[in-house]
Each structure stands twice: as structure tokens, then as C-alpha cells.
ROGU-572626 format. One record per residue: x, y, z of N, C-alpha, C in turn. Coordinates in steps of 0.05 Angstrom, whole numbers, padded with zeros to 5 digits, always signed. Example, Ala and Ser with C-alpha at 12.3 -4.5 7.8 and 13.67 -1.06 7.14 Angstrom:
+00264-00114+00156+00246-00090+00156+00264-00066+00156;+00257-00045+00142+00273-00021+00143+00258+00001+00157;
END
This chain:
+00033+00389-00025+00022+00386-00051+00034+00360-00064;+00061+00355-00060+00075+00333-00072+00063+00306-00060;+00057+00307-00032+00047+00282-00020+00020+00277-00031;+00004+00296-00037-00023+00294-00048-00024+00278-00074;-00002+00285-00092+00002+00273-00118+00008+00242-00113;+00025+00236-00095+00033+00209-00090+00010+00195-00081;-00006+00206-00062-00029+00191-00052-00050+00186-00072;-00054+00203-00088-00073+00199-00113-00062+00176-00130;-00036+00176-00137-00025+00155-00153-00027+00129-00139;-00022+00127-00112-00023+00103-00096-00052+00092-00097;-00071+00109-00092-00099+00102-00092-00107+00090-00120;-00100+00103-00142-00105+00092-00167-00093+00064-00174;-00067+00061-00164-00053+00036-00168-00068+00014-00152;-00075+00021-00129-00088+00000-00112-00116-00009-00122;-00128+00011-00135-00154+00007-00146-00153-00015-00170;-00130-00012-00183-00127-00030-00207-00112-00056-00200;-00092-00055-00183-00076-00076-00178-00079-00091-00151;-00090-00078-00132-00093-00088-00104-00067-00092-00088;-00048-00100-00100-00021-00103-00087-00001-00088-00102;+00012-00067-00088+00032-00052-00100+00057-00050-00085;+00079-00043-00099+00104-00037-00084+00110-00006-00088;+00121+00005-00067+00127+00034-00067+00158+00035-00058;+00175+00047-00074+00202+00048-00066+00208+00075-00052;+00220+00074-00031+00227+00098-00015+00257+00106-00022;+00258+00126-00040+00284+00134-00050+00296+00156-00030;+00280+00175-00022+00289+00196-00003+00293+00189+00026;+00279+00166+00034+00278+00161+00062+00294+00134+00066;+00317+00137+00081+00335+00114+00084+00331+00100+00112;+00323+00115+00131+00321+00107+00161+00295+00090+00163;+00298+00066+00176+00274+00051+00181+00252+00065+00195;+00256+00082+00212+00235+00096+00227+00220+00115+00209;+00235+00128+00190+00225+00148+00171+00205+00131+00152;+00212+00107+00143+00196+00090+00126+00171+00080+00141;+00174+00073+00166+00151+00067+00182+00131+00088+00184;+00141+00114+00186+00122+00136+00189+00107+00140+00163;+00123+00138+00141+00112+00144+00114+00091+00121+00108;+00097+00098+00116+00079+00075+00112+00052+00079+00125;+00055+00087+00152+00032+00091+00169+00014+00114+00157;+00027+00136+00146+00011+00156+00134-00002+00147+00108;+00012+00131+00092+00000+00120+00066-00024+00103+00074;-00020+00086+00095-00041+00068+00103-00066+00085+00111;-00064+00106+00126-00087+00123+00134-00100+00137+00112;-00083+00149+00093-00095+00163+00072-00103+00149+00049;-00098+00123+00046-00108+00107+00025-00125+00080+00033;-00127+00079+00059-00143+00056+00068-00133+00030+00059;-00105+00025+00063-00093+00001+00054-00076-00011+00077;-00063-00031+00073-00047-00044+00094-00019-00048+00085;+00001-00042+00101+00029-00049+00094+00031-00079+00101;+00038-00094+00079+00041-00122+00084+00071-00132+00081;+00088-00113+00075+00118-00119+00075+00136-00097+00071;+00159-00098+00083+00178-00078+00081+00206-00091+00080;+00218-00092+00055+00245-00103+00050+00262-00081+00039;+00283-00075+00054+00302-00053+00046+00286-00028+00041;+00287-00017+00018+00273+00009+00011+00246+00005-00004;+00238-00021-00004+00211-00025-00016+00188-00032+00003;+00167-00016+00001+00143-00021+00018+00122-00032+00001;+00109-00054+00011+00088-00069-00005+00061-00065+00010;+00041-00055-00004+00016-00047+00007-00006-00064-00008;-00027-00069+00006-00050-00087-00001-00075-00071+00007;-00094-00072-00014-00122-00064-00009-00141-00080-00027;-00158-00095-00016-00175-00114-00032-00195-00096-00045;-00199-00102-00071-00221-00089-00088-00250-00093-00076;-00265-00071-00077-00291-00074-00063-00310-00090-00080;-00305-00092-00107-00322-00112-00123-00309-00137-00124;-00323-00158-00114-00313-00185-00115-00306-00195-00143;-00320-00188-00162-00314-00197-00191-00288-00185-00202;-00279-00162-00189-00255-00148-00202-00230-00157-00182;-00233-00172-00162-00212-00179-00145-00191-00197-00161;-00168-00193-00159-00146-00207-00170-00132-00227-00151;-00134-00220-00126-00121-00236-00105-00143-00247-00087;-00143-00274-00085-00162-00289-00068-00149-00296-00042;-00161-00285-00022-00150-00293+00005-00161-00316+00017;-00146-00334+00032-00159-00358+00041-00177-00352+00066;-00198-00368+00069-00215-00366+00092-00199-00374+00117;-00199-00355+00137-00187-00360+00163-00208-00367+00184;-00208-00389+00194-00227-00398+00214-00214-00398+00240;-00225-00385+00261-00213-00382+00287-00219-00408+00303;
END
């Protein structure tokens, strides 16, 4: 139940901000944080873009181009 509350809050934050930081207070081990990050990625359709200390940074581009706040550069292969 507690995880569902966090997932809902993360989804809402990503919808509005696109780039968010999540602080891992209860999880100190790197492997624990990786597992939590993977679960958040799956449940919220976002990407982990950084992990420094106890802070996880996630990104999900807004589906509406007019509401996007972060502009990604075009990458040509």
C-alpha cells in the first residue's frame, strides 16, 4: 500500500516536472537503491538518469510537445 502511494506521487510529479529527484532515506545500500530505481522505472514508465549518494534522479518526457519543459537535442547516428 505504501509503495502505491509513492508511485502515484512520482507519476504526478513526472507529469508536471518531467525531471524529479527522489531521496532514499530507508535504503542505504547501492544494490537496494538500484532495485528500487528499477521498480520505479517499470511502474512509472520513466528512466533513471542519475544516482548520487541517496538521491535518485528520474526523467520522463511529457507526451504533449507544448507542455515539455526540457528540450532534448537531436541525436543523429
